[in-house]
DSSP file (Angstrom, degrees, kcal/mol; ACC not computed):
  #  RESIDUE AA STRUCTURE BP1 BP2  ACC     N-H-->O    O-->H-N    N-H-->O    O-->H-N    TCO  KAPPA ALPHA  PHI   PSI    X-CA   Y-CA   Z-CA
    1    1 A X     >        0   0    0      0, 0.0     4,-2.5     0, 0.0     5,-0.2   0.000 360.0 360.0 360.0 -34.7   42.3   -1.1  -62.5
    2    2 A X  H  >  +     0   0    0      1,-0.2     4,-2.5     2,-0.2     5,-0.2   0.903 360.0  50.6 -63.7 -39.9   45.7   -2.5  -62.2
    3    3 A X  H  > S+     0   0    0     68,-0.6     4,-2.2     1,-0.2    -1,-0.2   0.924 111.0  47.9 -62.4 -46.2   44.3   -5.7  -60.7
    4    4 A X  H  > S+     0   0    0      2,-0.2     4,-2.3     1,-0.2    -2,-0.2   0.920 110.5  53.0 -66.2 -40.1   41.7   -6.1  -63.5
    5    5 A X  H  X S+     0   0    0     -4,-2.5     4,-2.2     1,-0.2    -2,-0.2   0.909 109.8  48.1 -58.0 -45.4   44.4   -5.6  -66.2
    6    6 A X  H  X S+     0   0    0     -4,-2.5     4,-2.3     1,-0.2    -1,-0.2   0.904 111.2  48.9 -68.2 -39.1   46.5   -8.2  -64.7
    7    7 A X  H  X S+     0   0    0     -4,-2.2     4,-2.1     2,-0.2    -2,-0.2   0.894 112.3  50.4 -61.0 -41.8   43.7  -10.7  -64.4
    8    8 A X  H  X S+     0   0    0     -4,-2.3     4,-1.9     2,-0.2    -2,-0.2   0.896 111.2  46.1 -63.0 -44.6   42.7  -10.0  -68.0
    9    9 A X  H  X S+     0   0    0     -4,-2.2     4,-2.4     2,-0.2    -1,-0.2   0.875 113.8  50.3 -68.7 -37.8   46.2  -10.5  -69.3
   10   10 A X  H  X S+     0   0    0     -4,-2.3     4,-2.8     2,-0.2    -2,-0.2   0.879 110.1  50.4 -63.1 -40.4   46.6  -13.7  -67.2
   11   11 A X  H  X S+     0   0    0     -4,-2.1     4,-2.4     2,-0.2    -2,-0.2   0.916 109.5  50.9 -62.3 -47.5   43.3  -15.0  -68.6
   12   12 A X  H  X S+     0   0    0     -4,-1.9     4,-2.2     2,-0.2    -2,-0.2   0.946 113.2  45.7 -59.8 -55.2   44.5  -14.2  -72.2
   13   13 A X  H  X S+     0   0    0     -4,-2.4     4,-2.1     2,-0.2    -2,-0.2   0.933 113.2  47.1 -59.4 -47.9   47.7  -16.2  -71.6
   14   14 A X  H  X S+     0   0    0     -4,-2.8     4,-2.2     1,-0.2    -2,-0.2   0.886 114.4  47.6 -66.6 -35.6   46.2  -19.2  -69.9
   15   15 A X  H  X S+     0   0    0     -4,-2.4     4,-1.5     2,-0.2    -1,-0.2   0.822 109.9  54.1 -67.1 -34.3   43.5  -19.4  -72.7
   16   16 A X  H  X S+     0   0    0     -4,-2.2     4,-2.1    -5,-0.2    -2,-0.2   0.902 110.9  47.0 -61.3 -44.8   46.4  -19.1  -75.3
   17   17 A X  H  X S+     0   0    0     -4,-2.1     4,-1.9     1,-0.2    -2,-0.2   0.899 111.3  49.3 -70.3 -41.4   48.1  -22.0  -73.6
   18   18 A X  H  X S+     0   0    0     -4,-2.2     4,-2.2     2,-0.2    -1,-0.2   0.814 109.0  52.7 -61.8 -33.1   44.9  -24.1  -73.5
   19   19 A X  H  X>S+     0   0    0     -4,-1.5     4,-2.4     2,-0.2     5,-0.6   0.862 108.2  51.9 -76.5 -34.0   44.3  -23.4  -77.1
   20   20 A X  I  X>S+     0   0    0     -4,-2.1     5,-2.0     3,-0.2     4,-1.7   0.953 113.9  43.6 -57.9 -49.7   47.9  -24.6  -78.0
   21   21 A X  I  <>S+     0   0    0     -4,-1.9     5,-1.6     3,-0.2    -2,-0.2   0.908 121.0  38.3 -71.9 -44.4   47.4  -27.8  -76.1
   22   22 A X  I  <5S+     0   0    0     -4,-2.2    -1,-0.2     3,-0.2    -2,-0.2   0.838 129.7  24.7 -83.1 -34.0   43.8  -28.6  -77.4
   23   23 A X  I  <5S+     0   0    0     -4,-2.4    -3,-0.2    -5,-0.2    -2,-0.2   0.610 131.3  29.9-112.4 -14.6   44.1  -27.5  -81.1
   24   24 A X  I  X<S+     0   0    0     -4,-1.7     4,-0.6    -5,-0.6    -3,-0.2   0.756 124.1  34.6-111.9 -35.9   47.7  -27.7  -82.0
   25   25 A X  I  ><S+     0   0    0     -5,-2.0     4,-1.9    -4,-0.2     3,-0.5   0.925 111.7  54.3 -88.2 -45.1   49.3  -30.5  -79.9
   26   26 A X  H  ><S+     0   0    0     -5,-1.6     4,-3.0     1,-0.2     5,-0.3   0.891 100.6  60.5 -64.1 -37.3   46.5  -33.1  -79.6
   27   27 A X  H  > S+     0   0    0      1,-0.2     4,-2.5     2,-0.2    -1,-0.2   0.925 108.1  47.8 -50.0 -41.2   46.0  -33.3  -83.4
   28   28 A X  H  X S+     0   0    0     -4,-0.6     4,-2.1    -3,-0.5    -2,-0.2   0.944 112.8  45.5 -58.4 -49.3   49.6  -34.5  -83.6
   29   29 A X  H  < S+     0   0    0     -4,-1.9    -2,-0.2     1,-0.2    -1,-0.2   0.895 115.9  47.7 -64.7 -41.1   49.3  -37.0  -80.8
   30   30 A X  H  < S+     0   0    0     -4,-3.0    -1,-0.2     1,-0.2    -2,-0.2   0.875 112.7  46.3 -66.4 -42.8   46.0  -38.3  -82.3
   31   31 A X  H  < S+     0   0    0     -4,-2.5     2,-0.6    -5,-0.3    -2,-0.2   0.869 105.8  65.4 -70.1 -35.3   47.1  -38.7  -85.8
   32   32 A X    ><  -     0   0    0     -4,-2.1     3,-0.5    -5,-0.2    -1,-0.1  -0.765  54.8-177.3 -89.1 114.9   50.4  -40.3  -85.0
   33   33 A X  T 3  S+     0   0    0     -2,-0.6     2,-0.9     1,-0.3     3,-0.2   0.900  93.7  38.3 -72.9 -43.1   50.2  -43.8  -83.4
   34   34 A X  T >  S+     0   0    0      1,-0.2     3,-0.8    -3,-0.1    -1,-0.3  -0.589  78.2 163.0-109.2  79.2   53.8  -44.0  -83.0
   35   35 A X  G X   +     0   0    0     -2,-0.9     3,-1.8    -3,-0.5    -1,-0.2   0.884  69.3  54.0 -65.2 -42.1   54.2  -40.3  -82.1
   36   36 A X  G 3  S+     0   0    0      1,-0.3    -1,-0.3    -3,-0.2    -2,-0.1   0.731 113.0  43.7 -65.2 -25.5   57.8  -40.7  -80.7
   37   37 A X  G <  S+     0   0    0     -3,-0.8    -1,-0.3     6,-0.0    -2,-0.2   0.212  94.3 113.6-109.3  18.8   59.1  -42.3  -83.8
   38   38 A X  S <  S-     0   0    0     -3,-1.8    -3,-0.1     1,-0.2     5,-0.0   0.058  79.6 -51.6 -72.1-170.5   57.3  -39.9  -86.3
   39   39 A X    >>  -     0   0    0      1,-0.1     4,-1.8     2,-0.0     3,-0.6  -0.288  50.7-122.9 -60.6 141.9   58.8  -37.5  -88.6
   40   40 A X  H 3> S+     0   0    0      1,-0.2     4,-2.5     2,-0.2     5,-0.2   0.859 109.8  53.8 -62.2 -32.0   61.3  -35.0  -87.1
   41   41 A X  H 3> S+     0   0    0      2,-0.2     4,-2.4     1,-0.2    -1,-0.2   0.880 106.6  52.7 -69.2 -30.1   59.4  -31.9  -88.1
   42   42 A X  H <> S+     0   0    0     -3,-0.6     4,-1.9     2,-0.2    -2,-0.2   0.917 111.8  46.3 -68.2 -42.9   56.2  -33.2  -86.5
   43   43 A X  H  X S+     0   0    0     -4,-1.8     4,-2.3     2,-0.2    -2,-0.2   0.880 112.0  51.1 -62.2 -42.6   58.2  -33.8  -83.2
   44   44 A X  H  X S+     0   0    0     -4,-2.5     4,-2.3     1,-0.2    -2,-0.2   0.902 110.7  47.1 -64.4 -41.9   59.8  -30.4  -83.5
   45   45 A X  H  X S+     0   0    0     -4,-2.4     4,-2.4     2,-0.2    -1,-0.2   0.876 113.6  48.8 -66.0 -35.7   56.5  -28.6  -83.9
   46   46 A X  H  X S+     0   0    0     -4,-1.9     4,-2.4     2,-0.2    -2,-0.2   0.876 111.5  49.8 -71.2 -36.2   55.0  -30.6  -81.0
   47   47 A X  H  X S+     0   0    0     -4,-2.3     4,-2.5     2,-0.2    -2,-0.2   0.922 110.6  49.1 -66.0 -43.8   58.0  -29.7  -78.8
   48   48 A X  H  X S+     0   0    0     -4,-2.3     4,-2.8     2,-0.2     5,-0.2   0.906 111.2  52.1 -59.5 -47.8   57.7  -26.0  -79.7
   49   49 A X  H  X S+     0   0    0     -4,-2.4     4,-2.6     1,-0.2    -2,-0.2   0.914 109.8  47.4 -60.4 -40.3   54.0  -26.2  -78.9
   50   50 A X  H  X S+     0   0    0     -4,-2.4     4,-2.4     2,-0.2     5,-0.2   0.947 113.6  47.0 -68.6 -44.4   54.7  -27.8  -75.5
   51   51 A X  H  X S+     0   0    0     -4,-2.5     4,-2.1     1,-0.2    -1,-0.2   0.901 114.3  47.8 -56.2 -41.9   57.3  -25.2  -74.6
   52   52 A X  H  X S+     0   0    0     -4,-2.8     4,-2.8     1,-0.2     5,-0.2   0.945 113.3  47.2 -66.1 -46.7   55.1  -22.4  -75.7
   53   53 A X  H  X S+     0   0    0     -4,-2.6     4,-2.2     1,-0.2    -2,-0.2   0.842 112.9  47.3 -61.7 -41.6   52.1  -23.7  -73.8
   54   54 A X  H  X S+     0   0    0     -4,-2.4     4,-2.5     2,-0.2    -1,-0.2   0.870 114.1  49.5 -72.2 -36.0   54.0  -24.3  -70.5
   55   55 A X  H  X S+     0   0    0     -4,-2.1     4,-3.1    -5,-0.2    -2,-0.2   0.951 112.5  46.0 -64.3 -47.5   55.6  -20.7  -70.9
   56   56 A X  H  X S+     0   0    0     -4,-2.8     4,-2.0     1,-0.2    -2,-0.2   0.945 115.6  46.4 -66.8 -47.6   52.2  -19.0  -71.5
   57   57 A X  H  X S+     0   0    0     -4,-2.2     4,-2.6    -5,-0.2    -1,-0.2   0.937 111.5  51.4 -56.8 -48.4   50.6  -20.9  -68.6
   58   58 A X  H  X S+     0   0    0     -4,-2.5     4,-2.6     1,-0.2    -2,-0.2   0.931 112.7  45.7 -57.4 -48.5   53.5  -20.2  -66.2
   59   59 A X  H  X S+     0   0    0     -4,-3.1     4,-1.9     1,-0.2    -1,-0.2   0.793 112.7  50.7 -68.4 -24.2   53.3  -16.5  -67.0
   60   60 A X  H  X S+     0   0    0     -4,-2.0     4,-1.7    -5,-0.2    -1,-0.2   0.891 110.9  47.5 -67.8 -41.2   49.6  -16.6  -66.6
   61   61 A X  H  X S+     0   0    0     -4,-2.6     4,-2.3     2,-0.2     3,-0.4   0.953 112.7  50.2 -66.9 -48.6   49.9  -18.3  -63.2
   62   62 A X  H  X S+     0   0    0     -4,-2.6     4,-2.6     1,-0.2     5,-0.2   0.908 109.9  52.5 -54.9 -45.1   52.6  -15.7  -62.1
   63   63 A X  H  X S+     0   0    0     -4,-1.9     4,-2.7     1,-0.2    -1,-0.2   0.830 106.1  51.2 -65.5 -31.0   50.3  -12.8  -63.2
   64   64 A X  H  X S+     0   0    0     -4,-1.7     4,-2.4    -3,-0.4    -1,-0.2   0.894 108.9  52.1 -69.6 -39.5   47.5  -14.1  -61.2
   65   65 A X  H  X S+     0   0    0     -4,-2.3     4,-0.8     2,-0.2    -2,-0.2   0.926 112.4  44.6 -57.1 -42.2   49.7  -14.3  -58.2
   66   66 A X  H >X S+     0   0    0     -4,-2.6     3,-1.5     1,-0.2     4,-1.3   0.948 111.0  57.0 -70.5 -40.4   50.9  -10.6  -58.7
   67   67 A X  H >< S+     0   0    0     -4,-2.7     3,-1.0     1,-0.3    -1,-0.2   0.919 100.7  55.0 -52.3 -47.0   47.2   -9.7  -59.3
   68   68 A X  H 3< S+     0   0    0     -4,-2.4    -1,-0.3     1,-0.3    -2,-0.2   0.725 109.9  46.6 -57.8 -24.9   46.2  -11.0  -56.0
   69   69 A X  H << S+     0   0    0     -3,-1.5    -1,-0.3    -4,-0.8    -2,-0.2   0.620  93.0  97.6 -91.8 -15.7   48.8   -8.7  -54.3
   70   70 A X  S << S-     0   0    0     -4,-1.3     2,-0.1    -3,-1.0    -3,-0.0  -0.458  88.4 -99.5 -78.0 148.4   47.8   -5.6  -56.3
   71   71 A X        -     0   0    0     -2,-0.1   -68,-0.6     1,-0.1   -69,-0.2  -0.392  37.0-124.6 -71.8 144.7   45.4   -3.2  -54.6
   72   72 A X        -     0   0    0    -70,-0.1     2,-0.2   -69,-0.1    -1,-0.1  -0.352  22.0-118.1 -79.3 161.4   41.7   -3.5  -55.7
   73   73 A X        -     0   0    0      2,-0.2    -1,-0.1     1,-0.1     6,-0.0  -0.615  16.6-123.1 -92.6 163.6   39.7   -0.5  -57.0
   74   74 A X  S    S+     0   0    0     -2,-0.2     2,-0.3     2,-0.0    -1,-0.1   0.807  90.7  61.0 -79.1 -30.4   36.6    0.8  -55.3
   75   75 A X     >  -     0   0    0      1,-0.1     4,-1.1    -3,-0.0    -2,-0.2  -0.789  68.3-145.1-108.4 144.2   34.3    0.4  -58.3
   76   76 A X  H  > S+     0   0    0     -2,-0.3     4,-1.9     1,-0.2     5,-0.2   0.799  98.8  65.6 -67.1 -30.9   33.3   -2.7  -60.2
   77   77 A X  H  > S+     0   0    0      1,-0.2     4,-2.1     2,-0.2    -1,-0.2   0.931  99.8  47.7 -67.5 -47.5   33.3   -0.8  -63.4
   78   78 A X  H  > S+     0   0    0      1,-0.2     4,-2.5     2,-0.2    -1,-0.2   0.874 109.6  54.8 -62.2 -38.1   37.0    0.0  -63.4
   79   79 A X  H  X S+     0   0    0     -4,-1.1     4,-1.6     2,-0.2    -1,-0.2   0.902 110.0  44.9 -63.3 -39.5   37.7   -3.6  -62.7
   80   80 A X  H  X S+     0   0    0     -4,-1.9     4,-2.1    -3,-0.2    -2,-0.2   0.840 113.3  50.6 -75.1 -30.7   35.8   -4.8  -65.6
   81   81 A X  H  X S+     0   0    0     -4,-2.1     4,-2.0     2,-0.2    -2,-0.2   0.866 110.7  48.7 -65.5 -40.6   37.2   -2.2  -67.8
   82   82 A X  H  X S+     0   0    0     -4,-2.5     4,-2.6     2,-0.2    -2,-0.2   0.838 110.3  52.5 -68.1 -35.9   40.8   -3.1  -66.8
   83   83 A X  H  X S+     0   0    0     -4,-1.6     4,-2.0     2,-0.2    -2,-0.2   0.925 110.0  47.2 -63.5 -49.2   40.0   -6.8  -67.4
   84   84 A X  H  X S+     0   0    0     -4,-2.1     4,-2.0     2,-0.2    -2,-0.2   0.880 114.0  48.2 -62.1 -40.4   38.7   -6.1  -71.0
   85   85 A X  H  X S+     0   0    0     -4,-2.0     4,-0.9     1,-0.2    -1,-0.2   0.919 111.7  48.9 -69.2 -42.9   41.8   -3.9  -71.7
   86   86 A X  H  < S+     0   0    0     -4,-2.6     4,-0.4     1,-0.2    -1,-0.2   0.809 110.7  51.8 -66.4 -26.3   44.2   -6.5  -70.3
   87   87 A X  H  < S+     0   0    0     -4,-2.0     3,-0.3     1,-0.2     4,-0.3   0.893 118.5  34.6 -71.3 -41.0   42.5   -9.3  -72.4
   88   88 A X  H  X S+     0   0    0     -4,-2.0     4,-1.8     1,-0.2    -1,-0.2   0.379  89.1  95.3-104.9   9.1   42.7   -7.6  -75.6
   89   89 A X  H  X S+     0   0    0     -4,-0.9     4,-1.6     1,-0.2    -1,-0.2   0.854  86.8  49.6 -63.5 -36.3   46.0   -5.7  -75.2
   90   90 A X  H  > S+     0   0    0     -4,-0.4     4,-2.1    -3,-0.3    -1,-0.2   0.868 110.8  49.3 -69.9 -36.7   48.1   -8.4  -77.0
   91   91 A X  H  > S+     0   0    0     -4,-0.3     4,-2.2     2,-0.2    -1,-0.2   0.872 110.0  50.6 -72.6 -37.2   45.7   -8.5  -79.9
   92   92 A X  H  X S+     0   0    0     -4,-1.8     4,-1.8     2,-0.2    -2,-0.2   0.850 110.7  50.8 -75.0 -26.6   45.8   -4.7  -80.2
   93   93 A X  H  X S+     0   0    0     -4,-1.6     4,-2.3     2,-0.2    -2,-0.2   0.927 110.8  47.9 -66.2 -46.5   49.7   -4.8  -80.2
   94   94 A X  H  X S+     0   0    0     -4,-2.1     4,-2.7     1,-0.2    -2,-0.2   0.925 112.7  48.9 -63.2 -45.4   49.6   -7.5  -82.9
   95   95 A X  H  X S+     0   0    0     -4,-2.2     4,-2.4     1,-0.2    -1,-0.2   0.891 110.9  49.9 -58.1 -46.1   47.2   -5.4  -84.9
   96   96 A X  H  X S+     0   0    0     -4,-1.8     4,-2.0     2,-0.2    -1,-0.2   0.813 110.2  49.5 -72.3 -32.9   49.3   -2.2  -84.5
   97   97 A X  H  X S+     0   0    0     -4,-2.3     4,-2.5     2,-0.2     5,-0.2   0.937 111.2  51.3 -67.9 -45.4   52.6   -4.0  -85.6
   98   98 A X  H  X S+     0   0    0     -4,-2.7     4,-1.4     1,-0.2    -2,-0.2   0.906 112.8  44.7 -56.6 -41.9   50.7   -5.4  -88.7
   99   99 A X  H  X S+     0   0    0     -4,-2.4     4,-1.4     1,-0.2    -1,-0.2   0.911 114.2  49.0 -66.5 -41.6   49.5   -1.9  -89.6
  100  100 A X  H  X S+     0   0    0     -4,-2.0     4,-1.5     1,-0.2    -2,-0.2   0.823 109.3  52.4 -65.9 -30.3   52.9   -0.4  -89.0
  101  101 A X  H  X S+     0   0    0     -4,-2.5     4,-2.6     1,-0.2    -1,-0.2   0.824 103.8  57.0 -76.9 -27.4   54.6   -3.0  -91.1
  102  102 A X  H  < S+     0   0    0     -4,-1.4    -1,-0.2    -5,-0.2    -2,-0.2   0.836 108.6  47.4 -67.8 -35.0   52.2   -2.3  -94.0
  103  103 A X  H  < S+     0   0    0     -4,-1.4     3,-0.4     1,-0.1    -2,-0.2   0.820 113.5  47.5 -73.7 -28.1   53.3    1.4  -93.9
  104  104 A X  H  < S+     0   0    0     -4,-1.5     2,-0.3     1,-0.3    -2,-0.2   0.872 129.2  20.7 -82.8 -34.9   57.0    0.5  -93.8
  105  105 A X  S  < S-     0   0    0     -4,-2.6    -1,-0.3    -5,-0.1    -2,-0.1  -0.703  81.7-169.7-132.8  84.3   56.8   -2.1  -96.6
  106  106 A X              0   0    0     -3,-0.4    -3,-0.1    -2,-0.3    -4,-0.0  -0.302 360.0 360.0 -66.7 159.1   53.7   -1.5  -98.7
  107  107 A X              0   0    0     -5,-0.1    -1,-0.1    -2,-0.0    -5,-0.0   0.389 360.0 360.0 -89.7 360.0   52.8   -4.2 -101.2
C-alpha cells in the first residue's frame, strides 16, 4: 500500500506541474509577443509558475524513485486503493483546511 500511495502522490504532483505549464504559463507566452519586455507583474507570475512547476515535477520524480524502492504488496487491490488515497490526499487536506477555517472564522 505504501508503494501505491507514493505512486498516487507522485502522479498528482506531476499532473499539477503539467497543468501549471499548460494552462497557466503558456497563455502568458502566447499572448505576449515581447514576453521578456512585458509588464513586470506578468513576468513575476510566469516566474512563479515556472518555479512551482519545476518544484512539483521534481518532487514527483523523487517520489517515483522512492516508490520503486518501497516494498510491493501482495494484492493488486491494496495497490489501487493506495494509489487513489495518494492521489486525493492533497485535495482532502485542502478541503479539511477550508472547513476548519470556516469554523474558526465564520462569516
